[in-house]
Every structure is written in structure tokens, then in C-alpha cells.
TORTORMI-322426 format. One record per residue (C-alpha): residue number from 1; z, x negated, y negated. Coordinates in Angstrom, 3 decimals. Example, Ala and Ser with C-alpha at 12.3 -4.5 7.8 and 13.67 -1.06 7.14 Angstrom:
2
(pt 1, (7.800, -12.300, 4.500))
(pt 2, (7.140, -13.670, 1.060))
# end
This chain:
257
(pt 1, (42.609, -41.193, -99.300))
(pt 2, (38.897, -40.478, -99.468))
(pt 3, (38.344, -44.217, -99.939))
(pt 4, (38.957, -44.679, -96.208))
(pt 5, (38.720, -41.246, -94.598))
(pt 6, (35.191, -40.536, -95.773))
(pt 7, (33.948, -43.949, -94.750))
(pt 8, (31.462, -44.454, -91.940))
(pt 9, (33.258, -45.747, -88.843))
(pt 10, (31.600, -48.120, -86.385))
(pt 11, (33.102, -49.102, -83.039))
(pt 12, (31.567, -52.367, -81.875))
(pt 13, (31.879, -53.216, -78.175))
(pt 14, (30.888, -56.761, -77.262))
(pt 15, (29.912, -56.791, -73.609))
(pt 16, (27.929, -55.010, -70.933))
(pt 17, (27.625, -51.241, -71.189))
(pt 18, (28.787, -49.382, -68.066))
(pt 19, (29.503, -45.734, -67.239))
(pt 20, (33.185, -46.534, -66.700))
(pt 21, (33.534, -48.235, -70.097))
(pt 22, (31.654, -45.396, -71.806))
(pt 23, (34.003, -42.840, -70.238))
(pt 24, (37.102, -44.753, -71.360))
(pt 25, (35.833, -45.080, -74.936))
(pt 26, (34.829, -41.412, -75.059))
(pt 27, (38.299, -40.388, -73.857))
(pt 28, (39.886, -42.612, -76.501))
(pt 29, (37.759, -41.170, -79.290))
(pt 30, (38.936, -37.662, -78.408))
(pt 31, (42.468, -38.660, -79.403))
(pt 32, (41.766, -40.005, -82.895))
(pt 33, (43.601, -38.413, -85.804))
(pt 34, (40.496, -37.337, -87.727))
(pt 35, (38.011, -35.933, -85.175))
(pt 36, (35.620, -34.815, -87.926))
(pt 37, (34.902, -38.467, -88.685))
(pt 38, (33.726, -39.662, -85.259))
(pt 39, (32.689, -43.316, -85.183))
(pt 40, (29.334, -44.623, -84.066))
(pt 41, (29.594, -46.725, -80.896))
(pt 42, (27.376, -49.805, -80.661))
(pt 43, (27.099, -52.028, -77.583))
(pt 44, (26.070, -55.620, -78.196))
(pt 45, (25.800, -58.668, -75.953))
(pt 46, (26.732, -62.215, -76.898))
(pt 47, (29.648, -64.429, -77.804))
(pt 48, (32.301, -62.416, -79.693))
(pt 49, (32.536, -64.353, -82.976))
(pt 50, (28.822, -64.825, -83.873))
(pt 51, (27.971, -61.373, -82.504))
(pt 52, (30.596, -59.596, -84.614))
(pt 53, (29.717, -61.656, -87.689))
(pt 54, (26.061, -60.680, -87.340))
(pt 55, (26.995, -57.017, -86.818))
(pt 56, (29.172, -57.013, -89.950))
(pt 57, (26.185, -58.187, -91.976))
(pt 58, (23.749, -55.807, -90.274))
(pt 59, (25.912, -52.713, -90.769))
(pt 60, (27.251, -53.775, -94.219))
(pt 61, (30.827, -53.548, -92.977))
(pt 62, (33.488, -53.402, -95.714))
(pt 63, (36.604, -53.485, -93.525))
(pt 64, (36.844, -55.167, -90.111))
(pt 65, (39.831, -54.091, -87.998))
(pt 66, (40.991, -56.565, -85.337))
(pt 67, (43.838, -56.918, -82.898))
(pt 68, (45.521, -60.310, -83.280))
(pt 69, (48.117, -62.502, -81.598))
(pt 70, (51.314, -62.675, -83.614))
(pt 71, (51.978, -66.329, -82.777))
(pt 72, (49.475, -69.122, -82.159))
(pt 73, (50.260, -72.089, -79.952))
(pt 74, (49.132, -75.551, -81.046))
(pt 75, (45.769, -75.357, -79.224))
(pt 76, (44.982, -71.901, -80.619))
(pt 77, (45.956, -73.005, -84.126))
(pt 78, (43.434, -75.857, -84.261))
(pt 79, (40.671, -74.300, -82.131))
(pt 80, (41.227, -70.774, -83.410))
(pt 81, (41.525, -67.438, -81.661))
(pt 82, (38.700, -64.893, -81.973))
(pt 83, (40.596, -62.947, -84.644))
(pt 84, (41.415, -66.073, -86.668))
(pt 85, (37.847, -67.370, -86.470))
(pt 86, (36.485, -64.040, -87.666))
(pt 87, (39.050, -63.868, -90.457))
(pt 88, (37.980, -67.254, -91.744))
(pt 89, (34.240, -66.575, -91.590))
(pt 90, (33.556, -62.867, -92.111))
(pt 91, (32.214, -61.605, -95.464))
(pt 92, (34.365, -58.481, -95.684))
(pt 93, (38.001, -57.449, -95.836))
(pt 94, (39.950, -57.788, -92.579))
(pt 95, (42.870, -55.790, -91.190))
(pt 96, (44.804, -57.697, -88.503))
(pt 97, (46.990, -55.579, -86.237))
(pt 98, (49.630, -57.412, -84.212))
(pt 99, (51.293, -54.339, -82.726))
(pt 100, (48.658, -51.633, -82.245))
(pt 101, (50.091, -48.397, -80.874))
(pt 102, (48.710, -45.080, -79.701))
(pt 103, (51.534, -43.374, -81.591))
(pt 104, (51.347, -44.077, -85.314))
(pt 105, (54.480, -45.750, -86.666))
(pt 106, (55.185, -44.700, -90.278))
(pt 107, (54.616, -47.422, -92.877))
(pt 108, (57.553, -47.794, -95.246))
(pt 109, (57.158, -51.107, -97.067))
(pt 110, (54.062, -53.019, -98.230))
(pt 111, (54.247, -56.613, -99.501))
(pt 112, (51.335, -57.988, -101.552))
(pt 113, (50.710, -61.375, -103.121))
(pt 114, (50.882, -61.668, -106.902))
(pt 115, (49.247, -65.092, -107.192))
(pt 116, (47.883, -66.079, -110.583))
(pt 117, (44.278, -65.760, -109.438))
(pt 118, (41.226, -63.781, -110.693))
(pt 119, (41.048, -61.793, -107.427))
(pt 120, (44.723, -60.775, -107.431))
(pt 121, (44.402, -57.575, -109.552))
(pt 122, (41.859, -56.208, -107.080))
(pt 123, (44.107, -57.133, -104.159))
(pt 124, (47.095, -55.398, -105.742))
(pt 125, (45.009, -52.273, -106.345))
(pt 126, (43.929, -52.223, -102.677))
(pt 127, (47.578, -52.611, -101.661))
(pt 128, (48.507, -49.506, -103.664))
(pt 129, (45.582, -47.585, -102.161))
(pt 130, (46.710, -48.517, -98.658))
(pt 131, (50.328, -47.668, -99.463))
(pt 132, (49.307, -44.193, -100.608))
(pt 133, (47.133, -43.646, -97.538))
(pt 134, (49.865, -44.783, -95.153))
(pt 135, (52.643, -42.928, -96.968))
(pt 136, (54.622, -46.083, -97.821))
(pt 137, (57.535, -45.638, -100.220))
(pt 138, (57.823, -49.193, -101.552))
(pt 139, (55.576, -52.040, -102.649))
(pt 140, (56.905, -55.519, -103.362))
(pt 141, (54.632, -57.841, -105.327))
(pt 142, (55.532, -61.450, -104.578))
(pt 143, (54.683, -64.327, -106.896))
(pt 144, (55.081, -67.715, -105.272))
(pt 145, (55.938, -70.383, -107.836))
(pt 146, (55.352, -73.884, -106.498))
(pt 147, (58.001, -76.546, -106.915))
(pt 148, (55.595, -78.806, -108.809))
(pt 149, (55.655, -76.290, -111.687))
(pt 150, (59.335, -77.139, -112.192))
(pt 151, (58.780, -80.663, -113.512))
(pt 152, (62.423, -81.630, -113.810))
(pt 153, (64.170, -84.123, -111.559))
(pt 154, (67.749, -82.959, -110.969))
(pt 155, (70.073, -85.937, -111.345))
(pt 156, (73.093, -84.516, -113.154))
(pt 157, (74.502, -81.319, -114.642))
(pt 158, (72.256, -81.532, -117.698))
(pt 159, (69.014, -81.872, -115.709))
(pt 160, (70.207, -79.101, -113.367))
(pt 161, (70.621, -76.811, -116.367))
(pt 162, (67.132, -77.729, -117.650))
(pt 163, (65.639, -76.976, -114.250))
(pt 164, (67.435, -73.623, -114.079))
(pt 165, (66.207, -72.637, -117.558))
(pt 166, (62.643, -73.651, -116.685))
(pt 167, (62.752, -71.608, -113.481))
(pt 168, (63.978, -68.584, -115.400))
(pt 169, (61.166, -68.919, -117.976))
(pt 170, (58.573, -69.248, -115.213))
(pt 171, (60.015, -66.228, -113.453))
(pt 172, (59.878, -64.086, -116.618))
(pt 173, (56.310, -65.229, -117.332))
(pt 174, (55.089, -64.359, -113.846))
(pt 175, (56.877, -61.005, -113.804))
(pt 176, (55.311, -60.091, -117.152))
(pt 177, (51.831, -61.001, -115.858))
(pt 178, (52.256, -58.924, -112.701))
(pt 179, (53.737, -55.979, -114.597))
(pt 180, (50.633, -55.914, -116.802))
(pt 181, (48.476, -55.699, -113.656))
(pt 182, (50.557, -52.790, -112.338))
(pt 183, (50.442, -50.964, -115.682))
(pt 184, (46.636, -51.141, -115.646))
(pt 185, (46.406, -49.234, -112.336))
(pt 186, (45.590, -45.505, -112.203))
(pt 187, (48.787, -43.482, -112.582))
(pt 188, (47.923, -41.523, -109.448))
(pt 189, (48.551, -44.642, -107.367))
(pt 190, (52.032, -45.171, -108.804))
(pt 191, (53.658, -41.748, -108.748))
(pt 192, (55.290, -41.799, -105.309))
(pt 193, (55.912, -45.527, -104.815))
(pt 194, (58.824, -47.728, -105.829))
(pt 195, (57.538, -51.042, -107.202))
(pt 196, (59.517, -54.274, -106.968))
(pt 197, (58.456, -57.665, -108.364))
(pt 198, (59.874, -60.680, -106.547))
(pt 199, (59.526, -64.304, -107.637))
(pt 200, (59.879, -66.994, -104.973))
(pt 201, (59.999, -70.757, -105.494))
(pt 202, (58.368, -72.459, -102.523))
(pt 203, (55.170, -73.395, -100.702))
(pt 204, (52.377, -70.882, -101.330))
(pt 205, (51.484, -68.874, -98.245))
(pt 206, (54.462, -70.031, -96.209))
(pt 207, (57.021, -68.443, -98.557))
(pt 208, (55.441, -64.983, -98.767))
(pt 209, (54.959, -64.875, -94.995))
(pt 210, (58.627, -65.690, -94.470))
(pt 211, (59.639, -63.115, -97.087))
(pt 212, (57.556, -60.372, -95.421))
(pt 213, (59.233, -61.179, -92.116))
(pt 214, (62.766, -61.167, -93.569))
(pt 215, (62.363, -57.795, -95.303))
(pt 216, (60.563, -56.403, -92.219))
(pt 217, (57.489, -55.319, -94.161))
(pt 218, (55.076, -53.026, -92.344))
(pt 219, (51.984, -54.478, -94.028))
(pt 220, (51.237, -57.739, -95.837))
(pt 221, (48.258, -57.713, -98.237))
(pt 222, (46.698, -61.018, -99.294))
(pt 223, (43.733, -62.421, -101.207))
(pt 224, (41.005, -63.737, -98.943))
(pt 225, (40.761, -67.539, -98.618))
(pt 226, (37.965, -69.134, -100.630))
(pt 227, (37.310, -71.736, -97.966))
(pt 228, (38.815, -72.477, -94.589))
(pt 229, (37.747, -75.105, -92.094))
(pt 230, (39.132, -77.666, -89.675))
(pt 231, (40.674, -79.776, -92.446))
(pt 232, (42.478, -76.708, -93.782))
(pt 233, (44.134, -76.331, -90.389))
(pt 234, (45.029, -80.033, -90.154))
(pt 235, (46.501, -79.853, -93.673))
(pt 236, (47.557, -76.167, -93.816))
(pt 237, (47.776, -74.290, -97.095))
(pt 238, (48.064, -70.761, -98.432))
(pt 239, (46.843, -68.220, -95.904))
(pt 240, (46.602, -70.687, -92.990))
(pt 241, (50.395, -70.676, -92.677))
(pt 242, (50.392, -66.907, -92.245))
(pt 243, (47.432, -66.787, -89.841))
(pt 244, (49.237, -69.111, -87.428))
(pt 245, (52.391, -66.974, -87.354))
(pt 246, (51.750, -63.411, -88.523))
(pt 247, (54.946, -61.739, -89.771))
(pt 248, (53.478, -58.216, -89.598))
(pt 249, (50.145, -56.363, -89.782))
(pt 250, (48.017, -57.985, -92.469))
(pt 251, (45.201, -56.874, -94.750))
(pt 252, (43.058, -59.670, -96.211))
(pt 253, (41.063, -58.408, -99.204))
(pt 254, (37.721, -59.896, -100.094))
(pt 255, (37.446, -60.255, -103.862))
(pt 256, (33.736, -59.389, -103.927))
(pt 257, (34.288, -55.803, -102.714))
# end
């Protein structure tokens, strides 16, 4: 828990500083769960996205916490809300909260991606750290296996059987890879958490978002996107599907941290 609780906290307010705003923030800070770790309050002027991006670099921020809309309309999807724009551009991990509450709701279930990617082991480790901090009892690691990996055209019973056998082999391979990642984690992260490995055949990003929604996960943990621009939103892939329709609170882990 020291990974987060001993961290330096910075509250960034973009806008004009007034006595009324200062009083409201001061009253809010008196209610935080860990009063011994009071955040620094910084007032900055400017447009939200570039101002926050600059502040993240200036203060060497490791985790940016943002409130976010759960659903984007078509205009917001292509133009981008403040939270989505920051998520795509910031050089640190991002925690998106779609249902912030003054009363903490216990976290029970964390879902994390198990993509075959160099940054995935670090993302899975962060998911276990968060699960321990939040008191979650279960982690599900989801590997999304794309349909193009099953290179069998189903035309009759024989080809259907070949496709089924190939899917089973792919599933066992992916589960073995993920289990090796879990076994390499510190034992202290595993003692109080039930671990489930779930293979899904479908479109990467879309499938895990749908799965997290169906199982009513409390937190979804994902690798950060390598690149995201206008074309990525016109031809969505991976994390763009989830950003447009968040199934739950979401932690996006930067691989360079």
C-alpha cells in the first residue's frame, strides 16, 4: 500500500483562484481518508488539456486521476472530451473515474488485460497492487484472441472440428503464458486474491470492455496505447473502443513507469 499512500499528492485546479473556491477545496481536503498525506494545491490558468499536460511534465506526475463521461456521443468521440484527450496524450498512467463518490464503494473484482505484449507483465503487476490496495477479492486476467488467429474456414463438420481444436490449443497456450506471468509476481500480492484466467475470441479492446461490463467489474486495468490520433478514432482499435464507452472505472498503465 505504500506504493500509493506515501506518494506526493498534487491537486491541480485549472482556472481563476478565488476565496470561495479556496474555501470549498479546503473543506473537501479535510474529509480525505488519509489526512497525514495532504495534497499540494496548485492553481494554473489556461486551456485544460495543454495546461494539465504541461503540469504533469513539470511535477513528474506518475498517476493522473480524472473524472470521465461513461458514454461519448458521436461528436465527443471524434473531437474528444478533456479526459479522453488527456488519456491519449499524457506521459503517465491514468485513472478514469466514471462514478466518483464521497463514500468509498468497496472494490470486489478487477479485470486486467493479458495481451501478448511486452508491457503486459507490468500492467498485470500494477493490477495486483491496486487490487491489494482496494481490498478486491478477485482478479480476472483476460486474453483476447483475434479471429484471424483461427485460420480455418468452417464449411462442414470436419472443418468445424479443426477450428474447435485450434481454438482449444490457442486457449491453452495463452493461459500458460499468463500463468507464468502470475507465478513470477511477489507472493505477497497473491495471498488474498482469487485469480481467474479467461480467454475470449473476438475484437481486441471491444471484447474485454464488454466482458468487464457483463461481470460488473469494479476496475478495468489496461496497457496504455502506443499511439492514438484522429485516424485511430475513425478506424477504432484496442483501447479506443473502451474509451468511447467505459464499462467501469479504468486504470491505463504506462509501460515506461
